N, C-alpha and C positions, 0 to 999 in steps of 0.2 A: 729134170724131163722137159723138155718144150714142144705143143703139137699146135698146129693149126688150131685158128678159134674158134670153126665150125665142128670141131672133134668132139669131145666127151662132156664137155661142162654145157655144150650149148645141143646135147643129144637132148633126146626124151627122157623124163625122170619117171619114176613110176608119182601115181598121182598121189598128194597127202589128202587127208580126211576134211580137212578145210574147206568151207562153200567159200572159192572166192574167183573173182571174175580178171582175166588176164588181158593185158591189152596188148592187141594185134602189132604187128612189124607195121603194117601199113600207115594205121593210124598216129605212130611215134613218128613215123618220118615224115608224114604228112604234116604235123605241128610245126615237130625240131628245125624243120629248113630255115624259119622264118627267125631263129636264136641262135644261128651258126656260129656269128662274133661274139657270145659270149662266152665259150667255152677251152681258147686260148689259154692256156700255160693253169689254168682251174681244174682240182679237186672235185669229183661228180661223187655225189656218194646217189646210190638207189637205195635205201634201206628198209624196202619191203619188198627184196626180191631176189628169186633163189636164183643163180646166175645158169644152173641148167636147163632152164625153162625160162627165164626172163627175157621177153624182146626189148626189154629197155637195157640187158645188158648186151644183146645180143647188135642193139644197134651200136650203140659207146664204143663195142671192141672192134665191131668193122669198120666204122669211120673215126678211129680214133686218131691215127696221121693227119687225116682230113681236120680235123676240129682243134688238133693241138693240144689234146688233154693233157693234161702234167701224170693225172693216176685216175683208177674208175675202182669204184669200190662199191660190191653190192652186198647185202646181208641180208641172208634167209634167219625168217623167226621159225623157232623149231622145228628143225628138220625130224622129218617120220619115218624110215626104213625099214622093212621087213624082208628080210633073205633067209636063205637056208640056217642060214651061220646064226644068224640072229633075231629070233624074233621078240626082243623086246624093241619099243617104239625108242627113238632118240631123242630125248627132252632138248639137249642142245642144239640152238640153232649155229650160225656159223657167217663167218663174211669170207669174200674173197677180195683179193688186191690184183689188177690189172695195170700191167704197164707199157703193155702192148706185145708181151711175151706170156703165151697162158701156160701157166706152172702149177702143176696142182700143190706146190710147196706154200702156193701163198693161200693157200686155204687153211684158214685159222676157225677153233670153233672156240663161241662163248662160255664163259661157265656157266651162265643162266641161258634164255629160251630164245634170245635176240628182239624179243618186245622194244620197237622201236623208242619205246619210253625207259628202257634199261640202261643205267648207268654205261656200261658196257656200249651203247650203242649211241647211247652220247655222246659219249671220248669221240668215236669215230667223226659225232655230226660236226664235233667241233673242230677239228680236223679239216672236214671238206669246204667249199666253197660256194659248190650247187646243187641243191638238192630235186631229183628227178626222178616220179616213181607214180604208182598208181596205187594210195594207200587206203588202209581199210573207210568204207565211207562210212560206218558208225561211231569210225573214233575220228572223224574228221574233224571238227572245233580243236581236239584237244593236239591233233597233229598241228596241225596252225597252228596254233599258238605257242606250240614245243617252236617250229621253225623260226617265227617271229622275234619269241624273248632270244633267241640265238643268234638276230640279226643275220640270218642266211637268205640266198637270193635262192628261188623254187620255181620250181613247174613241175604241178601235182594236177591229176584229174580226181574232177568231183560231180557230185550230184548237181544237176543245175539247182536245185532246190537251198543247196549249199547258201546261196547268195543270198536267201532268205532270213537265215541266222544271225542275230544282233552282234555274234563276234564274229562274222565274218562280213556283214555291211560295213561293220563299223571300219575293217579295213580300209575297205575300197570308197569309205568316204572320206576317210584323212589320207587315202593315196597312199596306201602304203601294198594295196593287193588291185590286181583288176584279172578280169578277164583275158583269155585268150582267144587264138585264131579260131579254132575249131567247137562247135556249141552243136548239142542237140542231133543232128542226122550228119551233121560233121566227123562224127565218128562215128564209125560204122558199125560198131558191137565190138565182142570182149568173148574170148576164149573162156568157156565153162569149163569145170571136171566133168567126168565119165556120169556121174552119179546124179546129176543136176539136172532137172526137170527142164527140158526145153518146152516152156511155154509161149505162149502169144503166138501173133502169124511172124513177127519176123527172127526167126530162127533158120539157123541151115548148115549143114555137116560141110566141108569146106575140102579140098581135092588132097589134101592132108589127114582128115579126120578128125581137125579141131571142133568142136560143136562150140557155133557160137551164136551170142542170144544179142540182137540189137535195141535194149533198151530207149534209145534216142532220147535219153534225158542226161547227160552231161554234158561235164565243160572241161575246160583244161583254167587251172588259176594259177596264175605267176605275179611275181615283180619287176622280173627281166623287162626290160622298155623296149619297146619295140619301132621302126618307123608306122608303121600300120596300126599304131594305137593312136596316132596324133593326123591320121585321115578326118578329114571334116566329113560329117555326115550330110549327105544332098541335101537341101531343105528345097523343096519347090510351090507347098501349099502358104497361103495367107489366114490370118486368122481376120482378119477384116472384110468385114463382107460375106464373111461365113461362118458368124457367130453361134450358127443355130449350130452346126457339127462340131464345136468344143466346149458346152454345159462348163457349167463354174460347177463348185464342191459345195455343200450344204454347210462343211464346216470348218474351210480351207478359201481364201481368199489366192484361188486359182483354178486354171481350164483343166478337162480331162481330155486325155490326147488318147485314144485307144491304137494307136499302132505306131514306132518310131518314126516309119516314114510321111508319117501327114502331120509329125512337128512343123506347127508353121513358123515361117522363117520371117513375120514382123509380130511375134508377141514379145515382149523384153517381162512382161512379170513369168509368174509360177504355175510350172506347168507339169502337172502327175501324167507320166508315162510307165507304161509296162517293164516289167524288170527284165526283159530281155533289152531294153534300152541299153543294157552293160556293156553287153556284144557287140557295140558299133562308139560308144560313149570315148569322147575325145575332150580332157581333161582342159584341151588351149580351147575348146569350141563350148563345151556347156560347165555348169555347178552345181555338184549336188547338193542339196537341200537337207533332205528329212525322207524317211522311211514309212509310207504308208499309212501316217498315223496325220491327223488335222489336229487345227488348236488345241480341241479339247482332250486329246489324245485318245482319239475313239477312230476306227478306220474311216479313211475317205469317204465319203459316201453323197450320192449326187441324187435327190428327191427320195433319201431315205433309203437306198440302195445302195449298197460298196459294190464297186466293182475289183476284180482282181487286184491285188497287192501292184500299190502304183509305186514309185520312187517321184519325188519332185522337184527338178531342176532349175535351172536358170540359163536364158542365152548370155553367156558372156560376152560373144560379140557386140550384142545389142547394148550392156549394161557399159562397155568401153566406149560405144559410139555415142551415149547420153551422157558419158564422162566428158568426151571432146567438148560435146556441144557446150555445156553447160563453165567449161574454163573459157571458152571464145566469148560467151555471153557476160560470162566475170570479167574478163580484161574489157570487155567493152570499147575495143579499138586500141588497145594498149599495147597491145601482141606487133611486132613486125611485120614487115609484108611477108615476106619466108616462112615465119612463124605461124605466119593466119594462112600461107596457102600449106602449109604441111598439113596442119590440124586439120584443115576443109577438105585435104586428100585421104587424109586417113577416115574421116565420115564418110566420103564417097566409096573408099572400096569397104566397107561395111555389107 
């Protein structure tokens, strides 16, 4: 039996008892527009998603042909449904395979609860190419570790604080993962269950009756490379002549920079920048040195006071420029005229 995508599986299911945040379709569309070329002929796995309620399923099913997806798999943790004929909670999760036509026969129940760490779920993970979902924030470290272990491509949502976790920052440092496009207020909010308290000022109920809360502290984390990741941060400020604005650390040979936009264009040494720098980080432009700690392995400090977590970086463009100068001096005129001109042009373009 086949039906159109927007029918039963996309219809509103009964809310389960788990306190979960559901990603809005608008936020998925806003981020995924940058990654479309990655999905052609790929198996996409949303391993924390009930297809009846998940906007990830809705997005990929609705754009299945446009993206050229080979197969879409969504897996639901511990389906819980009570009706007139069944007053017991169904403890088994299930997964659903979509290949362009919605078919109830493609719903398969797990023997277990469908947890992403279960052997059954891992088997599906091994079959898949790209993982896209909003995983449990409380299990974020473990979730990412599993993706890295199985060498999977991914695009997932997490809390901004996740980049301060040593396990996650190590991956960023090693260029194994990086931040996506949208961050903070760039992610407009999450749909929450009916029993969830709408606290804070940035909450609403939309025209469809969805209860929305906007924490403004989330990000996309990925290892899918896109062109925007390689755009240089525009640098307009100078260190020399403005040294008072860039105090040195007590316990590290580097200067403090309070805002990414204030990174000086003429400083080739070490700089401590806010963690939000990672949102604009171009690995071709900057090198990440370390996170948070000085030479004494204590938090970076200025006159005894510690600014909020800093990432130590260095401008690679200036390092290359300095290296070119050394090559020119070392050869002391032994370069050909053409070689010398090329080196000088490279220096001048930095």
